[in-house]
N, C-alpha and C positions, 0 to 999 in steps of 0.2 A: 258633401261632394252630389252637386245637383246633375242629374243625365236627363238626356232625350233620345228618345228611340224612335225613327221615322220607318215608318213600313206603310204595305199594301199600295204601294207605287212603280216607279221606273228611276233611272239615275242616267245623269249626265256627271261624269266626273271632272269634268274644264279640258279633258282633252277628245273622251269617247262617249258615245252611248252605250250605257251599262245595261240596258232593258231591268228586268224586275230587281230589283234590292232592299235592302234594310240598312240602315245607318243608325251605330249609337254614338251619341257625340256624351263627352264626359267634363267637365271644370273646363267649357269653353270651346275642347278640341274636337275634332274627329277622333272616337277610341277605336271604333272598328266598320268594317262595310263589307257586307255579305252579297255574292250575286247568284246564279246560276240557281236558284233555288235554295239558298242555304239560309239560317236562318243567326242573327246577332246574339249573344248570349247578355241578356237584358238586367242588371240589376235590379234587388227589389226597390221597390219605391219609383222607378222611373217614371218621368212623362212620357204618353204616348201618342205621337202625332200621327191620325190618320191622314195618309194622302190623297185616300178615294180616286186612286186611279192616274192621278195625276204625278207629274215632277218633280225629282228633289233636283237641285242643281249649285251650284255655287254661286254666291252671290253676283251679280252683277257690278261691274268696276269699271266707271264711264271715265274713260283717259284724258277727258277736255271738255269741262264743262266750266260755267261761272256762276256758284251756288248760291253765292251771299247776291249775287247782282238777280239772279233768278227768283231768290224768295223778296228780294226789295219789290222788283216789279209785278209779282204778285199780289203784294200789300198795299201797292199802287194803281195807277189806271193801269191794266193788264188788259193789253188787246190781243195779246198771244193765242186765243182761240177764235179769232172775229179772220171773214172771210170776205164782206165787202165792202163799200164804201161808204155805205150808209149804216151800218153795223158799228165801225169805226167812230163816226161822229155821233153817234149813239150813246155809245159807252162814252164819249170824253165828255158828251154832255150832261149826261148821268153824274159821273164822276163829279165834275166842276161843280155842280149843283147839290150835291153830298155834301161837300166839302168848302165852305165858301170862307173858311178861316185860311187855306193856303195858298199864300202869294203866288207859288208857281205851281201850273199843273203838270204832274212828272209822273213817269211809268215807263211805256214803252211796249214796242210787239206787235209792231203794227206789220202788216203784207205788200211787199213791193206789188203783186199782183191784183191788189183789189185798185189800184190807182194807175190810170194812163199815164203808161210808159215809166210806171213804179216809181214817180214823184207827185206825191199830195200836194196842195199848195195851204198859205196861210190864211186867204181868206174865207175856206171850208172851216179852219181853227175859230177863224173870227165871227164869224156866225152862230157858233156854239158855245163860245166860252166870253164873247165880247173883250174889255179890253186886258183881259189878264194873260200875262205872258206863261207859253207852252213849249215843252221841248220834249220831243217822245221819239226815243229812237228805233229805228227798226229792226225788226227782227233776225238780220245779220249784224247791225250795229255798226254799220259801215256806212250809216246816213241817221238823219235825224227829219222829223216835220214840224218848227217850229211855228209860232202865230208871228202875226205882224209886231206884236208887241215885243215879243222876244226878239226880233227884226232891229227893232227903233233902239231898244236898252243897248245892244250891241252895236249900236252903230254902224250897221251892217247897210249899203244900200246901193245904186246903181254903179257906184264910183269907187265900192271897194274891191280891191282885187282878192284873184283868189289866194289863198295861201298855198303855203309850201303842202304837197304832198294831202291838196282837198282841193275840192269844187263845191262855187255857189251855184244853185240849179238858177237861172234867168229867163227871163222871157227875151222876143225878138227884138226888147226895148234895151235888153239889160236890167230891168230890175227885177231883184228878187223875188224868187215864187214863193220860196218855205220850205222847200230842203238842202238840207245839207249835208255833202260828201267830206267822210275821211276828215279830215283836219279842218276843215271846215268847221266842223261842229265845237272846235273847242273856239270859237268867236262868242259862242253864248254859254258853253257848260263852264267857263269860267265865271261868270255871270251866279251863277247856282247858288242859293244858300246851302251852307255845310248841311250833311246828313249828320244826325246824331247817333254816340254809342248803341242809344237804348233803341233805335229804328233798325242799324245793321247787326245788332243782336238778334231782335225779331224776325229779321227777312234769314238770316242762317240757321235758325230752329225752322222759320216755315220752309224756307229750300228742300234743308236734310228730311224734314217729314215728306215732303213731297218726294224726294227722292227715295226715300227707304220705302214707298209705296208702292212702288214702281219696279222696287225691288235689287237696287242699288245698294248695296253696301259701304263700298268707297270710292273714291276716287282723285281726281288732277283737278284742281283749281287752275284756270290755263291763263289767267289774270291775275296775282297779284301784287298790285302798284294800281296808281290812279292813271285812270285812260276814261276819256268820253264822259266826264261828267261824275265818272265813279268813284267813290275813295277805296283807297287801299283796303281790301279786305283781312290784310295778316293780321292787325289788333283784333279784331272779331276773331278771324280764328284761334289766335292765341288765349282770349278770353273765354271763350268756350272750351278751350282742350283745360286751361286751370280750373274752372268749375263743373268740370266734369261733365259738361252739357252737348260736349262733341262724340256721339256715338259711332261716325262714320271714320275708316283712316281715313284721311286726306294730305296727299302730296301739292306742296303751294307752287307755280309756277312764276317766280318773281320777275316782273316786269320788266324789259330791257328796252330805258329810254333811247330811242334812237337819234334825238337829239344831240347826245355824248357816246361819247366811245371807250376805250379800253378802260378808261381813267375811275368809270362806276362802276366796275368786278370790285373793287374794295368794299365800295358800302353794300354791293349783293351779299358778300360774304357776314358782315356786319348783321344785317337784316336775317340773313339765315338763320344764326346765331340767337336773334333778338325774339322772332317767332318761332320757330322748333320749340317745341312741348308737348308730351303726352302724345296724343291721336293725331298731331298735324307735324309734317313737317316740310322746311320751306326750302328743298333740295334741288329742285328745276327752276330753267329763267326760259322767260318764255321772249321770242324774237318774232314780231311780225314782220313778214318780208316783201310781202305785198297788198294787194286789198282782194277787191269780189271781181267776177266777173259782170253781175248786174250793173255796174255804175262804172265798169271798163277803168276797174282801177288794178285787176289782178294782172300780173308782169306776163305777158304773150311773146314768144320767139318772133312773132311778128304781126301788123297791126290789125286789131280788131276792124269788121266791116261795119258799113253802115246798112240801110234798112235795106237799100237798093244790091245788097252785095257788094258793094267795091269797096274799098279797103281804104282804110281813114288814116289820119297821120298818128292814132294814138295807140299805144300798144302797153299801155299802165305805165305802173310805178314799180320799181325797185326801192323800196324805203333805205335798205343798204345798199352801198355799191358793193361786187362781190368782192373787193378786197377790204372792207369794213366787215364785210359778214364770216369770212374765213379768219379776220384776228379775232372779233368777238367770240367766235366755237374757238379756237385756240386757248385765248385768255380764259375761258369758263372753262374747260376742259379743265387746265393747268390746278384749277379749284376745285375738283374733284364735281363740280356741278354737270348735271343732265340738262341739255340743250332740246327745248320747245321749240320746234319753228311753225308759223301756219304759212303754207305756199300754197295759190289755188292756180295759179296759172304754169303754163310749162314753162316760160324763161324761170317766173321764181321757184319753180323743182328745179332747176337745171342746178341754178345755182348756188342753193342751200346743197345739193349732192354734194358740188365742185368745194362745197366747204368742208364739210364731214370729210371728205375724200384726202383733202389737204390734212385734216389732224391727224390721220392717221390710223392704225390699228389699235395701236393701245389704248385707244380712247371707246371700243365696242363696249365693255362691261360699265359704261357710264348710262347704255340705253337710251341713247339721243331718240327722236321720234321728231316725226313732220305729220302734221296735221292735213286734213281737207283733201287735199290730192287731186281737184278737180280735174284738171286736164296736166298731162304727163303723157309727154313725149314717147313712141313705143321705144325709141332706145333707150330712154332712160331706168325703163322697170327693171332691168338685173342688176342694175347699181345700189338696190338697198338692201341685199342682200350681200352682197359684196364689199359694201361699206358699213355693215354692222348698223344699219339704221332700220328702224322701225316705222312701218307704216299705219298713221293713224287716221284710223278712217268715222266717216260720217255717213252710216249706211244710207241712211231717211233722205239723201240728198239723192239719190241715185236712180230718180223717177225721171217721166215725164207729166210733172207738175205744171202751172200754170208760171210758173218763173222763169222753169227751164224752156218751155215753147216759145211763149213770149217774148223773154228779159236776156237769154242765153244762145239758144241755136241760131238766130238770126245773125248774131254777131259773130259768132263763132267761124262760120263755112260747115260746108261737109266735110273732110277730112278732119278737123280740129274736133269736132262735135262727135268724133269716136273713138276719142280719146279720152272722154269722161268719167271719171271716177271706175277708173279698171283693177279692179277690186282681186277679180278673178285674174287676171296678166298676173298682176303682184303676186297672189299665190302660186302662179305654177312657176314664178322666177324666182322661187325660195324666197322670197320677202315676211319676215315675222309682221304678222296683224295683230293691232290692237283697234279698240275702239270705243268710241265718244259719242256722242251726240250734241255737242258746242251751246244746251239750253242756256239762256233761253233763247239763243235765236231760233231753236225749233225744239219740240218736243223732247225731255228727256228719257221716253219710254224705250226702253229697250229693245223689244217685243216688236215694238212698231219699224225698230230699224233692222232688228233681224228679217222681217218679213220682205222689205224693201230688197236688202244683200242677198236674198236668195231667189226673190222672183222679179225684181227690178220693177215692180209697180207698187202702187203704196195701197194698202187696206183702206177702200172707205173713199177714197179720192173721187172727184167728180170728174167727167173728160178723160181725156186718154189717159191719165193715171192712172185709171181705173182698168182699165182693157188693155192696152198696149203696153208688153216692157220693153224698157230699155237698154239698148243694148245687152241682150240677156247673156252672149257670151261672158258678159262679165259679172255673171252670179255666182257666189259661194253657195257649197253644198250649208246646211243645217250645220253639220259637224263643225266644219271649222269657221263659219259664222259664230257661233255660241263658243268656242276655243278663243276666237279675238273679243270678243265682250267679257270673259271672266279670267282662262288663266293667262291668255294675251295682255289683259289690261291690268291684269294683277303685277304681272313681270313688269311693264313697262314703269310701274310706281312702286320697285325692288320689293314687293312682298311675294316675297317667295314662298312662305307658310300660306299663302291662300289663293282664292283662285283655283282650289284643284278640292275633289271630296276624296280624302285619303288617309288613312290614321294618320295623327300627327297634325295634322293642317288645321288652320283656324277656322272654329264652325262658322262663317258668315254666309250662309245660306239661302234659297228664294224657294219656295214654292209653288210650283202651277198648278192651276185648276186642270190641265189636261195634259198631256204628250204631247208635244209639236211632234216626236218622231215617227210616232206613229201615226199622225194623218196626212192629207197630201199637202206639198209645199204649200197653195193658196191657203191655208187655213194657221199657217204659222201667227200670224198676226191677229188671230182670232183668242191667242192664251190671253191667260188673265193670272196675276199676282195673288194668289191666296195669303201667303205671308212672307214675310222677310226676317231674318236673325243675325244678328250680329255676337260674335264670340258666345256662341250656343244660346242665346235671351231673344225673345219677340221684340222685334222692333216697330214690327206692323204688322196686323193680324194675329195669328196664332192664339 
């Protein structure tokens, strides 16, 4: 029976900061915890991990991530770490030159802030790849950059109407310019060559390895279904679980097809049974209720403004009517599915809360949650606790980055701008907080997100993001933010024996190179992961 003792450091136990501590792990579980200067009794032959003054904590659990999709982008044309238009084009050019055998140039992760108006053009791609078709989703995956050849193959011209729940970006004469929003992406994604099982398996391995390197030991994959040109990752997870290659504990959120109604619930029940195996459980269902603010598809209670501050006629999209959403939640709860909803605009959030309240208190144990919560009407903050619905926060976005300053604030107006990412208000109103990254929309680094949650500015970001807090009254203290990323997210994944460091809990752990509780809040994001442990065995470092 293998034992490991962690000593000479401090402990965050998933709920509170315990200070100096020793922790003994035996047979994959926490066997003993000693604090206050006490020592654990160490069995003969136990491994010793010197924390060197760093922090031991439960492994981070990402409550909203796309690990296979993120891994696939990392092994394709990965644009996720770039900032400028020139950098994006240079990367695409180099990737195309390195892979002449590939019919399509695929990948993604471009930054909207790198392009005027957040909309890159096909002409730029044509210049660096020639006549080859290109499709590159942006970081939020609510839009895609395509080449002229891709538009040609899809038959998209000035006469092509915008599809339902989508928009084709056009010039003053109505000609498509090369950016497709929301449902318009499907005009091109349906043409893509199928992704092989081998490529998907490699993507999961890559994504999992990357998450472990950042201290993540488990996650909820927020779209297990075919979406925006991405194959259903459910079979990929099942294969990995069967061959023992899945080291993280994963919940899959099966994709709700908004073109269908409650008749699809039977299919979801069958997929839950078919996919669930070992470390993978397909026990949640993901509903996307609206889009995103940057392209004016998030559902707002009043219209967006134009650049001059005047109201437009556009208030965004509710992808499901309130009646259809309420019916979906009720039908899924009857089959004991957890419901995981994307809602960004204040109207979208309110519609989701209405649906959960209509389902009644008997579904609270299903641990439903609403992700993103960018714009929330203040009157709706107390409703989360009352309805037993968790707030799934993506804290990294709550700062004054270029996307916020250039593509969001001018179009919301001064009052609604103050309703954004109200983490502090949700916490004060009694909401249960859980945390996710939405990678590959943004980095899956929990420490970067914790830094923004506590400071409301992003470490290392240029411009206002690096100096001016965004709505600092909505900041969280470090204990609350860490709890959301550990015990909170484990809870929402129905893992009551994880997310904590206490006798009997699963030894899913992370070791940091320093104790962020001992330093100033401004240095939280400087912490780094030394090692990551799953079931008491090292999966990174160590």
